[in-house]
FIKOLSE-325045 format. One line per field, with one value per residue (C-alpha): residue in three letters; x, y, z. Coordinates in steps of 0.1 Angstrom, whole numbers. Layout:
<mises>
torvex	(ALA, ...)
X	(X, ...)
Y	(Y, ...)
Z	(Z, ...)
</mises>
This chain:
<mises>
torvex	(UNK, UNK, UNK, UNK, UNK, UNK, UNK, UNK, UNK, UNK, UNK, UNK, UNK, UNK, UNK, UNK, UNK, UNK, UNK, UNK, UNK, UNK, UNK, UNK, UNK, UNK, UNK, UNK, UNK, UNK, UNK, UNK, UNK, UNK, UNK, UNK, UNK, UNK, UNK, UNK, UNK, UNK, UNK, UNK, UNK, UNK, UNK, UNK, UNK, UNK, UNK, UNK, UNK, UNK, UNK, UNK, UNK, UNK, UNK, UNK, UNK, UNK, UNK, UNK, UNK, UNK, UNK, UNK, UNK, UNK, UNK, UNK, UNK, UNK, UNK, UNK, UNK, UNK, UNK, UNK, UNK, UNK, UNK, UNK, UNK, UNK, UNK, UNK, UNK, UNK, UNK, UNK, UNK, UNK, UNK, UNK, UNK, UNK, UNK, UNK, UNK, UNK, UNK, UNK, UNK, UNK, UNK, UNK, UNK, UNK, UNK, UNK, UNK, UNK, UNK, UNK, UNK, UNK, UNK, UNK, UNK, UNK, UNK, UNK, UNK, UNK, UNK, UNK, UNK, UNK, UNK, UNK, UNK, UNK, UNK, UNK, UNK, UNK, UNK, UNK, UNK, UNK, UNK, UNK, UNK, UNK, UNK, UNK, UNK, UNK, UNK, UNK, UNK, UNK, UNK, UNK, UNK, UNK, UNK, UNK, UNK, UNK, UNK, UNK, UNK, UNK, UNK, UNK, UNK, UNK, UNK, UNK, UNK, UNK, UNK, UNK, UNK, UNK, UNK, UNK, UNK, UNK, UNK, UNK, UNK, UNK, UNK, UNK, UNK, UNK, UNK, UNK, UNK, UNK, UNK, UNK, UNK, UNK, UNK, UNK, UNK, UNK, UNK, UNK, UNK, UNK, UNK, UNK, UNK, UNK, UNK, UNK, UNK, UNK, UNK, UNK, UNK, UNK, UNK, UNK, UNK, UNK, UNK, UNK, UNK, UNK, UNK, UNK, UNK, UNK, UNK, UNK, UNK, UNK, UNK, UNK, UNK, UNK, UNK, UNK, UNK, UNK, UNK, UNK, UNK, UNK, UNK, UNK, UNK, UNK, UNK, UNK, UNK, UNK, UNK, UNK, UNK, UNK, UNK, UNK, UNK, UNK, UNK, UNK, UNK, UNK, UNK, UNK, UNK, UNK, UNK, UNK, UNK, UNK, UNK, UNK, UNK, UNK, UNK, UNK, UNK, UNK, UNK, UNK, UNK, UNK, UNK, UNK, UNK, UNK, UNK, UNK, UNK, UNK, UNK, UNK, UNK, UNK, UNK, UNK, UNK, UNK, UNK, UNK, UNK, UNK, UNK, UNK, UNK, UNK, UNK, UNK, UNK, UNK, UNK, UNK, UNK, UNK, UNK, UNK, UNK, UNK, UNK, UNK, UNK, UNK, UNK, UNK, UNK, UNK, UNK, UNK, UNK, UNK, UNK, UNK, UNK, UNK, UNK, UNK, UNK, UNK, UNK, UNK, UNK, UNK, UNK, UNK, UNK, UNK, UNK, UNK, UNK, UNK, UNK, UNK, UNK, UNK, UNK, UNK, UNK, UNK, UNK, UNK, UNK, UNK, UNK, UNK, UNK, UNK, UNK, UNK, UNK, UNK, UNK, UNK, UNK, UNK, UNK, UNK, UNK, UNK, UNK, UNK, UNK, UNK, UNK, UNK, UNK, UNK, UNK, UNK, UNK, UNK, UNK, UNK, UNK, UNK, UNK, UNK, UNK, UNK, UNK, UNK, UNK, UNK, UNK, UNK, UNK, UNK, UNK, UNK, UNK, UNK, UNK, UNK, UNK)
X	(-484, -508, -534, -554, -575, -612, -610, -585, -590, -575, -583, -612, -629, -630, -629, -636, -610, -618, -635, -627, -602, -614, -607, -616, -616, -615, -627, -612, -638, -667, -701, -728, -742, -712, -720, -758, -755, -730, -752, -783, -764, -756, -719, -714, -731, -712, -720, -756, -757, -736, -760, -790, -775, -752, -755, -761, -755, -746, -721, -706, -669, -647, -646, -624, -634, -599, -578, -553, -577, -603, -579, -563, -597, -607, -576, -577, -614, -613, -617, -588, -591, -577, -552, -541, -542, -565, -555, -531, -512, -511, -492, -468, -468, -439, -417, -433, -436, -464, -458, -473, -490, -478, -451, -458, -445, -477, -499, -511, -529, -521, -538, -562, -539, -509, -528, -540, -505, -491, -517, -506, -526, -512, -520, -516, -520, -519, -525, -524, -503, -471, -481, -503, -481, -459, -490, -510, -481, -471, -465, -463, -433, -421, -395, -422, -433, -469, -471, -470, -474, -467, -481, -488, -468, -436, -442, -409, -390, -401, -380, -386, -372, -394, -425, -425, -421, -393, -402, -439, -440, -428, -456, -482, -467, -475, -458, -462, -490, -489, -500, -525, -545, -573, -547, -530, -562, -565, -529, -541, -569, -547, -522, -549, -563, -528, -519, -552, -544, -508, -506, -542, -539, -564, -569, -562, -567, -569, -570, -574, -570, -598, -583, -615, -639, -622, -627, -660, -694, -714, -731, -706, -691, -656, -669, -690, -660, -639, -665, -669, -632, -634, -665, -645, -617, -643, -659, -624, -619, -654, -646, -615, -638, -631, -655, -654, -663, -664, -665, -649, -628, -651, -675, -670, -689, -688, -672, -676, -699, -721, -692, -671, -647, -638, -662, -637, -637, -601, -599, -564, -577, -608, -587, -564, -594, -608, -574, -540, -526, -509, -515, -537, -525, -549, -541, -558, -555, -564, -528, -507, -481, -508, -527, -530, -567, -578, -553, -554, -590, -615, -643, -624, -599, -585, -572, -546, -554, -531, -530, -558, -581, -618, -624, -662, -663, -642, -664, -695, -681, -671, -704, -723, -705, -724, -709, -697, -717, -698, -672, -665, -639, -616, -630, -665, -654, -631, -659, -683, -660, -638, -605, -574, -573, -536, -534, -559, -561, -582, -611, -624, -643, -665, -678, -714, -726, -705, -681, -644, -621, -587, -559, -551, -551, -514, -509, -531, -518, -550, -532, -537, -575, -586, -622, -645, -634, -647, -634, -642, -635, -667, -700, -715, -691, -695, -720, -703, -712, -706, -712, -705, -708, -723, -755, -750, -770, -773, -766, -786, -816, -809, -772, -754, -725, -692, -668, -644, -670, -663, -639, -665, -693, -674, -657, -684, -717, -712, -718, -685, -700)
Y	(-545, -559, -575, -548, -555, -551, -527, -511, -508, -478, -463, -488, -481, -500, -482, -499, -497, -468, -479, -445, -418, -401, -364, -352, -315, -295, -260, -240, -219, -228, -227, -241, -206, -198, -225, -220, -183, -187, -213, -192, -163, -185, -184, -222, -239, -272, -274, -267, -297, -318, -313, -322, -356, -362, -358, -325, -333, -315, -325, -312, -304, -311, -286, -266, -256, -248, -259, -285, -306, -308, -315, -343, -356, -358, -376, -401, -406, -400, -373, -355, -379, -405, -386, -361, -329, -307, -272, -253, -244, -258, -259, -288, -295, -320, -293, -265, -245, -231, -245, -250, -284, -289, -316, -352, -362, -349, -372, -404, -421, -430, -414, -430, -419, -436, -468, -470, -462, -491, -514, -503, -472, -440, -410, -372, -344, -307, -282, -244, -236, -255, -257, -287, -305, -326, -337, -346, -364, -384, -420, -416, -434, -411, -436, -458, -433, -437, -406, -369, -343, -306, -271, -242, -220, -241, -256, -242, -261, -297, -328, -364, -374, -350, -346, -373, -346, -324, -287, -289, -252, -263, -289, -263, -237, -206, -183, -190, -167, -147, -167, -140, -144, -163, -174, -197, -219, -217, -230, -261, -268, -261, -286, -311, -311, -314, -343, -360, -358, -368, -392, -403, -410, -434, -409, -372, -348, -310, -285, -247, -216, -195, -161, -152, -164, -144, -112, -117, -130, -155, -139, -110, -105, -115, -147, -156, -151, -174, -201, -197, -203, -235, -246, -246, -268, -292, -295, -304, -331, -345, -345, -366, -392, -385, -390, -356, -353, -318, -307, -280, -279, -253, -225, -187, -161, -123, -115, -77, -51, -27, -3, -31, -34, -69, -80, -98, -113, -111, -142, -136, -103, -121, -147, -121, -106, -139, -151, -137, -118, -141, -173, -188, -195, -189, -208, -199, -229, -208, -193, -201, -184, -167, -144, -114, -121, -131, -117, -150, -143, -172, -189, -215, -213, -235, -224, -239, -231, -229, -260, -260, -237, -245, -254, -256, -221, -208, -226, -211, -176, -179, -195, -166, -141, -125, -139, -172, -202, -230, -233, -269, -288, -307, -342, -332, -310, -337, -363, -339, -328, -358, -342, -357, -348, -345, -317, -292, -272, -275, -256, -253, -221, -218, -184, -176, -162, -134, -132, -138, -150, -135, -134, -98, -69, -65, -100, -95, -75, -64, -41, -65, -66, -44, -57, -64, -96, -129, -160, -195, -220, -226, -245, -216, -225, -262, -269, -276, -290, -327, -329, -357, -356, -391, -405, -417, -447, -470, -443, -452, -429, -401, -409, -378, -370, -355, -340, -368, -393, -380, -408, -434, -417, -414, -448, -469, -453, -433, -447, -449, -439)
Z	(-336, -362, -339, -322, -291, -291, -262, -238, -200, -182, -148, -142, -175, -208, -242, -275, -302, -326, -359, -374, -363, -332, -325, -290, -286, -254, -261, -232, -214, -236, -218, -241, -248, -270, -295, -292, -300, -328, -344, -340, -357, -387, -379, -375, -405, -401, -364, -370, -394, -370, -341, -362, -371, -341, -304, -285, -249, -217, -190, -158, -156, -126, -97, -95, -130, -141, -171, -157, -135, -163, -192, -171, -161, -198, -209, -180, -179, -141, -115, -97, -68, -92, -113, -86, -106, -86, -98, -120, -88, -53, -20, -20, 18, 14, -2, 18, -14, -36, -71, -105, -110, -145, -140, -149, -114, -100, -121, -104, -133, -169, -198, -223, -252, -237, -230, -266, -280, -259, -276, -311, -318, -334, -313, -315, -289, -298, -270, -272, -241, -233, -196, -204, -230, -206, -186, -216, -232, -201, -209, -247, -263, -291, -303, -318, -345, -332, -309, -315, -288, -290, -281, -304, -281, -287, -321, -334, -307, -312, -318, -325, -291, -271, -293, -319, -347, -358, -363, -360, -371, -406, -407, -398, -421, -402, -376, -339, -326, -294, -264, -257, -290, -306, -332, -307, -307, -345, -347, -327, -353, -383, -369, -362, -397, -412, -388, -397, -434, -432, -402, -397, -360, -344, -315, -315, -286, -293, -265, -270, -249, -234, -244, -263, -236, -209, -229, -248, -238, -259, -289, -292, -327, -314, -298, -328, -351, -330, -331, -368, -372, -352, -372, -405, -390, -376, -410, -425, -398, -406, -443, -435, -419, -383, -354, -336, -299, -284, -248, -225, -194, -179, -187, -181, -163, -156, -122, -121, -107, -126, -132, -147, -118, -106, -78, -55, -20, -9, 13, 28, 41, 55, 72, 86, 103, 115, 128, 136, 106, 81, 101, 74, 39, 10, -23, -55, -79, -110, -108, -138, -160, -181, -157, -179, -187, -153, -128, -109, -98, -100, -83, -61, -33, -6, 28, 51, 88, 117, 139, 165, 146, 149, 113, 116, 130, 101, 75, 91, 91, 54, 43, 59, 38, 8, -24, -10, -21, -3, 25, 35, 54, 31, 38, 29, 0, -15, -13, -30, -58, -62, -51, -34, 3, 5, -21, -8, 23, 54, 39, 4, -7, -38, -49, -57, -91, -106, -76, -77, -50, -45, -19, -10, -35, -35, -48, -79, -109, -127, -151, -180, -176, -205, -204, -173, -156, -168, -151, -138, -110, -92, -98, -117, -146, -143, -172, -205, -239, -249, -287, -311, -349, -349, -333, -298, -286, -256, -229, -198, -195, -171, -168, -155, -178, -169, -194, -187, -200, -235, -246, -233, -252, -284, -284, -267, -278, -310, -344, -363, -397)
</mises>
């Protein structure tokens, strides 16, 4: 398609056609303090220069502040009420089963990447973990030669038909790292730079893993080294002429007591005391196949109540507990947080600062936690960076920004050169 449109409309929003290659990066688990401390320590020389000449903004992520809902919000430009992905894990009431929410069949809206590809753009998506790949790649037509989508985790298993590239591992030229490593994220950036130089996509989306942030606080040597690594790849993308827009799916916070033990409210045990044992169902949407670094403990939960339960009474009892910030009926909670009512329970619970929500101790394997628990999910991990390596203009004064505004900011408000 030779004639490109001036803009593309998707999910009720219009996006200008990119005048230079756009790379949107989702830094998993990156509260702003990680970048600020690494820059202050002199570990991110490119980023320091980028912030001086570009845009250093802040945004709120989607609640629950988990990976799947926020990545899908970013790539659709819409909240979960629109795209349907409201957790990593949920109770499928139609199937009467607790399942992972990583299948494209759960997605209710198209992605920005797919819309641009249909209009003739070349697009590329690289994500660290394979749990996101099929969702992020939904709607891409790999037969056109204008779409590539793969994960670091399965880069040695790619094909033209499924990913738009044969043997991505050979293209990257390095071994597949462990899923529990900082190297899995570096693989994403190495692939992104190589794709920019070889394919020069119009739009590229890179999504990392929060392995480092779960283990190490901002300003620690390990965190600073990780951000220094990313800084070098961002410099290479800038050198290639790309507009770079950076945000995060969520922040990260300590959820442990003074001794370093996880500080957890086990909601299934609480509900068993409030109601007949096992008559309520607690769902923890942080649950995914990679629970070693958080033990499925986070700051957000949803509860299905037995029919006839006084929901207001339950919400009041939960809200009165030390460590619980919010306990709301689903209608009010979904309106506040932009969630689909048919995919959450009767009550939504959000933890307060430094508290984790769990089910019951027997359901959480914490043997993999080698450091004090750091996790996410609630409003205390909602603030994220929104950075662009170009000046940003014409944003309405005082406009509240969300991480899923990043394509709008980068395409509609950032200078292309």
